[in-house]
N, C-alpha and C positions, 0 to 999 in steps of 0.2 A: 145326354142322348147319345146312345151307341149308334154309329153307324152300322146297319149289317153288311154292307160292301163297302169297305174300307175308302176314305176320299183319297190314298194316297195309288188306290189300287182300280181309279176311274169311278168309285161311287160318288153318284150326287149327295149335295149336304142339303139334303131338303127331307120332312118329315118321313114323306114315302119310304125312304130308305132307313128309317131310324126306329128305336125301340127305348122306351125308358128303363133302365136300370141301375139301380141304386149304384154310391160309387165303389163299394166293395165289387159287387159282381161285374160292374164296369171293367175293370182294371183285370178283371181274374177269369173271363173270359175265355182268352184266346188258350190258357194254360189249364182251362177244367177240363176238357172233353165236351162241355156243352155247344152245341152248335146251332145258329137263329139263321132262318131262311127266310125272305119274303114270298111269300105264294098270295099271288091276286090280290095285292094289296095289305096281305096280313103279315103277322108274323107266324112265323112255324118254329115250336122251339123240340129239336131233339137230344133226348138225355142220352148223356156217354154210355157205355158199355158197362159198367158197373151199377149203372141205377137200374139200366133198363136193358138184361138179359134178353129177353124176347124179341127186342127190336135188332139183335144184330144176329139172331138164328133165323129172320125173316118168320116169323111167327104172327 
């Protein structure tokens, strides 16, 4: 379980603040450029610019 808002930064240790990731992606998320946010109880994943150039230009 990956805490979307880290416990050390005040995030709750509850499934409402978590997403399931494999070991590899869980340990590389902070340095990969990918972002995960919770929106209305659902995870929203934002790709880094090198994957989704349109998102970085606001299109």
